[in-house]
N, C-alpha and C positions, 0 to 999 in steps of 0.2 A: 462136816468136819468130824473125825473120830473123837471119842472121849480121850481126855488128856491123862493117859496112864502109861506106865513104862512099856507095856507090851505093844501098844499102838505106836508109840514113838519109835520103838525098836524096829517094827515092821516098816514104818515110813522111812527111817534112816537107812536100813539095810537095802531096801528097794532103790532108794535114791543114790546111794554110793555106787551100787552096781551100774545103774543107768548112766551116771556121769563119770564113771571111771575114777572115783575118788578112793585112794588106797585105804584111808581110815578117817573116821570122824566121830565127834561127840556132839550131842544135841541136848539142850536143856530149855525147859519152859518154866518161867516163874509166873505164877498166877495167884494173886491174893496172898502173897507171902509164902506159898508152897512151891517147892522146886521138884520137877519130874525130869529125869535125865535118861539118856540112852547112848549106846556106843555101837559102832559097827566097823568091820574091816580090821586092818593091821596097822600097827605103829610104824612098821618097817617091812617093806616087801622082801628084803634080804634075810631077815631073821625070822619072819613069820610070827612075831609076838602080837597077840590080839590087842585091840584097842578096848579099854575099859573106861568107865565114866571118871575115874581118877587119873587117867593118862594126861600128862602135861604136854601142851602144845604152845608154840610161840604165838602170842596174841598180836604181834606187830603193832600197828598204830592205835589199836584200842588202848595201848599203854599211855597214849596222850591224855586220856581221861584220868588216869591215875596221877599223871604229872600235874594236870590242871587242878585236881582235888588237893594235891599237896600245896600248890601255890595258893589256893583259896583258903587252906588252913592258916597260912601265914597272913593272909588278908584278914581273916577272923581275929587273929592275934594282934592286929594293928602294926605288923612288921613289914608289910608290902602294900604299896599303892599301885593299883593296876595302871594308872595313867602317869606314873613317874617314869622318867627315862631309865632304860636298862642300866645305864652307867651309874645310877644311884646305888645299885647293888653290885655291879661289875665295873669298877672304875676304868679298867683298861679295855673294855669292850670296843671292838672296831671291826667294821667291814669296809668294802671298797669305797663306799660313798661317805665322805666325812660328815655331811649333814645328817644322813641316816644314823651314823654311828653316835652322834650327839643326841638325837631326838627320838629314836625308836623306843617305844614303851613296852611294858609287859603285856598290855592289852593287844598291841599289834601282833605279838608273838602268839598269844592265845587264839586270835582270830585269823591268823595267816594273812594279815594285811600289811606286813612290813615291806613287801616287794622284794625282799632279799632273795637271790637265787639260792634256794634252800636244799637242793639235793646233793650234798657233798658227803660222800661215803669213803673218804680217804682213810687209809689204815692208821688208826691212832694207837695201835699196839694194845697191850694188856696192862692191868694194874690200876692203881687209884687215880692216876693223872689223865686217863683217857679223855674225859670230857673237857678238862683244861686244855689239852692239846688240840682238840677240835676248835675250841674258842680261838686259839692262835691262828688256825687255818682260815678263819672267817675273814681275816684282813684282805683276802684275795677275792672275796665274793662280790659281784656287781649287783646292782638293783635292776629289776625287770621293769619297774614303773615307779613313779614318785610315792613316797611314804604315805600309806593310808588310802591311796586312790582306788584300789580294788583288791580282790582276794586271789591269792595263788598259794597253793599248798606248800608249806615251808618246814621241812624236817629240821633244818638247822635252828630255826627259832625255838622249837620245842626242846632241842638239845641244850640250848642256852638257858631255858627255864630250869632244866636240870642242873646246870652250872650255878644258877642263882641259888637253888636249894642247897647245893654243896657249900657255897660260901656262907650263906646265912646260918646254916646249921653246923658248919665246921666238920662235916662228915661226908663220906662218899654218897652218891645218889643211891647206891645199893643199900647202905645202912639207913638212909632217910626213909625210903619206901618201905623197908622191912619194919622199922620201928614205928612209923606213923600210920601205916595202912595194913600191911600183911598181918602183924601181930594183933593189933586191936580188933581187926575184923575176923580173927580166927581162921585165916586162910591156911589150909593144910598142905596144899601142893602148889606153891608159888615161889618163883625164884627170878633172879636177874643175872646170875653168874653161871657160865657154862659148867664149871666144876660141880655145881650143885645138882646137875642133871643125874649124877650117879645115885642120888637119893630116891629118884622117882622112876616110874615107867614113862619114858619120854618118846614122843613121836618125832620122826625126822621127815623133812620135806622131800617130795619127789617131783621130778621134772620129766618131760618127754625124752625118751631114749633116741638120740640122733641116728643110731644105727639100726633101730627096729621100729618102724612106724607102728603106732598104736600101742606101744609098750612104754612103761614108766621105769625110771631108775632113781636111785637115791641121789639127791643133789650133791654135787662135789663140794659145796660150801654149806656150812652148818649155821653160821651166824653172820649178820651184818656187823659193821664196825661198832666196837664197844663205846666209842665216843658218842654215838647216837642213841644210847640206851634209853634216855628219857623220852625220845621220840618214838621208840618202839623196836630198836634193834635187838634187844636182849630179853625183856620180860616174858616169862612163860608161866602158865598155870593150867589147872584143870578147869573144865567148864563149870564145875560145881563152885570153885573158888571165884570164878568170874561172876557167877550169879550172886554170891555173897556180897561182893562189891556192888553189883547192880542194885540189889535190894536196899542197900544203904541209901542210894540215890532216890529210890522210890519212897523211902521211909523218913524223908526230911533230914537226912544226914546221920541217922542213928544206926548202930549195928544191931544184929539180931538180939543181943542181950541188953540193948538199951544204951550202950555206950555212945556218947556224942563224938562222932568222927568229924563232922562238918556242920556248920550252922545251916538251918533251914533257909536262911537268907542267901547264903552262898550257893546252896543247891539250886535254888530258884534262879539265881543270877546266871548260872552256867547254862540253863535251859532257855534263856531270854535271847531274842533276836539281837544280833550285833551287826551282821552284814547280810544284805540281800543279794542273792546269787542270780546268775543269768538263767534264762529259761532253759529247760531240759538239762539242768546240771546232773552230774552222776548220782545214781541211787535215789532219784526222786527228791533230792535236796532242794529246799527253797531258800534257806538261810543258814548262816553259821552262828553258833552261840559262843560261849567260852569253852573251848575244847570240843563240845558236841557238835555234830551236824544236825540240822533241824529240817523236818518236813511239815510245814504248816499248810494243811490241805483243807478243802471245803468240808470234808467229813471228819476231820480231827487232826490232832498233832502227834507227830512221831519224832523221837530223837534217837541217836545211836552213833555208831562208828564202825568202820571196817579196819582190817589190818592185813598186811602182806609182808612176808619175808621170803627167804629162799625156799620156794615150794610149799609154804604153809600160808593158809588163808583163814581169817577169822571174821565173824560177822556178829553184830549185836544190834537189836532193835527193841525199843521201849515205847510203850504207850502209858503215860501216867494216869490218864483218865480212866482206863480200864484195869490199872494195876497189873500190867502184863509186860513180860519181856521174853525174848527168844534169842538164844545164842547158839552159834554153830562154829566149831573149830575143826579144821581139816588139814591134811598133809599132802595135798596135790590134786591132780585131776581137774575136771571142770567144776571147781568148787563154787564158782559164781552161779552156774546153772543149777547146782544142787541147792544153793541158798534161795534162788528164785522160786524153786519148787516148795521149799520149807516156808518161805514167806507167803506164798499163795495158799498153801494148805493149812498152815498153822497161824501165822501172825495176823494175816488179814481177817480171818474169821474171829479170832480172839479180840482184836482191837477194833473191829468194825470199820477199818480204814483201808482203802484201796491204794496200793502203791502205783503211782503213775509210771507208765512204760514209755520208752522212747517213741517218737513219731515214726510211722511208716513212711517209706519213700513216696513222694508226691511227684508223679511224672509230669504234671501240668506246671510245675514251678519253673519260672524263668530266672535262673541265677546268673548274675553278671560275673563272668570269669575274672574280670579285673578286680572285683571285690575280694575274691577268694584266693586266686593263684599267687604263688610266691614262695619264698623260703622263710620258714619260722625256726628260730634257733635260740638255744640257751646252752649253758655249760653241760647240761645233762643230755644234750642230743640235738638233732635237727630233723626237720621234715620239709619235703618239697611237695607242694600241691600244684598240679598241672591240669591243663584242659586241652583235649585234642580236637576241639571243634564240635564235639558231641558230648563227651563224658569227662568227669573229673576223676583224677587219680592222685594217690599219695604214695610216696616212698619215704622211709625214715630210718634213722638209727638213734636209738635211745639207750643211754648208758646206765640210767638209774635202775638198779635191780628191783626196787620197790614197784616199778612199772613193768616188770617183765624183762626188760633189757633186750639187746640184740637188734639186728636189722629187720626192717619190714620191706619186702619186695613190693614192686609197683602193684598197688591194689586199687580197685575201683571204689569210688565214693558215690553215694546217693543222698539226696537231701529231703528231709521231712518238712523243713521250712528254710528261710533264708539263712538262719544262723546255726542250724544243726545238721551235721552229716553223719552217715553211718557207713561202715565198711561192708563191701560185698565180698563175703568170704564164707568158707565152710568151717572156719575155726570157731567152735562154740563159745570160746572166751571173748573173742574179738566182736562177735555178733552183738554182745551185750553192751559194747562200748560205743561212745559217740564222740565226735569232735564238735566243739563249740567255738564259733567265731564271734568275736566281740570287739567293741571299739571301732572307730573309723577315723582314718587320716587320709585326706585327699581321695576319698571314695574307695579306700581299701581297708580291709579288716586290719586292725592294729595288733590283734592277738589271736592265736589259735589255742583253745583249751583242750587238754587231754588229761583225764583222770584228776581233774581239779587243779592241774598245773597250767600256767600260762607260758606259751612260747611266743615271744615278740616277733613280729615280722621284721626281717632284716633286708629283704629285697623283693 
């Protein structure tokens, strides 16, 4: 591993962005309280503006850790009980299932165990009422499984945590996060509102150009629904500001100047196992904490989060035992492949912890087609898994932009074990992904997992 200095990080990032066709990226390493950062590429392929370490990127679902931190501040103040029903704080809260509406708790939302179909990105407009409008839309959301039975990623739940913060504080989520986190942490380039982008050098997302293979274009959409801002649709910041926030979580809840942001007890609670995940879960996860995903491995413990919006992808990994963190912010391309490289060349040597990879295909496996094949469906899309007597195939249509969106033509699947399948494709982003089959009803998988989300079998 090269020495951790700006020149070496710059070389690593420049080489990686070119290799993985990432238009622009920033990289930061936090080690023993000291941050080293680098930047490469362009914020925008059309304008040609260079990326710098103070460039603002959308951090996507890493925002959920900010929201969790805000909730835990109110826990510290004795104003929120994690195991109290959400209706304690939002009396009119309702989803499609009346029992879930009455009994879902704050903890269920923090751990993605509510079972609520969570990927609702309907247009909630602009202004101070966007999160409140999303809450009203929740009345139409079904449950994928009984309350607390298992884990499935739920953006709606985190958006409602943002709504709780608004009601408890009597302010917009934007004001709450600015006053309780951005200002006391001394964040210099952090925002939650699109109009604030004019103050900063901002990256824009890029997607494949449908008319020119191998080329990228600016995404036609700049932001996800504002109602989902507490879940990650809006917050943006520089990689340096993200590291200031991360350092607070490594320093027992204190900012760089010693200001208490969060109690050490709440910091530790966020990193404690809440839910055990299925084998071969995405990103080497083994458990979910409060907000954080956790990787409890034989050689050590890692926690972190990833984020994705329209053409922007963010990654954060932390090892508390080694006082190390690595963050990567990008605006398109094969960002996942770039982060794999960063993780291998930087984070693993610094943390002394190996990230598990997905299992290779095992041609000797005998997979029962009856267990796997069928249609798996939710509001966010559907997938058909079929078998032609020899091989398994999948085709799907996923509407959720956080998962890439769009149709998937019939694609071959191979299995590394009975429960984990991988795509046979030359798409570098899909190669990194897996499908997890879990649960069993009448000898058939009850759910297909993709990106941490569960698709129930419907036929």
